[in-house]
C-alpha positions as CSV (number, residue, x, y, z in Angstrom):
1,X,79.2,116.1,122.9
2,X,83.2,115.4,122.9
3,X,82.5,111.9,124.9
4,X,80.2,111.1,122.0
5,X,82.6,112.0,119.6
6,X,85.3,109.9,121.2
7,X,83.2,106.9,121.4
8,X,82.4,107.0,117.7
9,X,86.0,107.5,116.8
10,X,87.0,104.5,119.0
11,X,83.9,102.3,117.4
12,X,85.1,103.2,114.0
13,X,88.7,102.4,114.9
14,X,87.9,99.4,116.2
15,X,85.9,98.2,113.3
16,X,88.6,99.3,110.7
17,X,90.9,97.1,112.5
18,X,88.4,94.2,112.5
19,X,87.9,94.7,108.7
20,X,91.7,95.0,107.8
21,X,92.4,91.9,109.9
22,X,89.4,90.0,107.9
23,X,91.1,90.4,104.7
24,X,94.6,89.9,105.5
25,X,96.4,86.4,104.7
26,X,94.9,84.0,106.8
27,X,91.9,86.4,108.1
28,X,88.3,84.9,107.9
29,X,87.5,86.9,104.6
30,X,90.6,85.5,102.7
31,X,90.1,82.1,104.0
32,X,86.4,82.0,103.0
33,X,87.3,83.3,99.4
34,X,89.9,80.5,99.3
35,X,87.6,77.8,100.3
36,X,85.1,79.2,97.6
37,X,87.6,78.9,94.8
38,X,88.5,75.6,96.2
39,X,85.0,74.4,95.9
40,X,84.3,75.8,92.4
41,X,87.3,74.3,91.2
42,X,86.1,70.6,92.7
43,X,82.9,71.2,91.0
44,X,84.6,71.9,87.8
45,X,87.0,68.9,88.1
46,X,83.7,66.8,88.7
47,X,82.0,67.9,85.6
48,X,84.9,67.5,83.7
49,X,85.2,63.7,84.7
50,X,81.8,63.5,84.0
51,X,82.3,64.7,80.1
52,X,85.4,62.1,79.7
53,X,83.2,59.1,80.8
């Protein structure tokens, strides 16, 4: 039973570290949210350009 507990603890720690890394600056989640924000701003800018014409 102790081996199984150790395995679960190691697995949990691994995923906790991966999650932490993904939300750090330049992590995958951080990069994805920044890209989404850029895309939304680009779309808004295009809409604003159409209104001006």
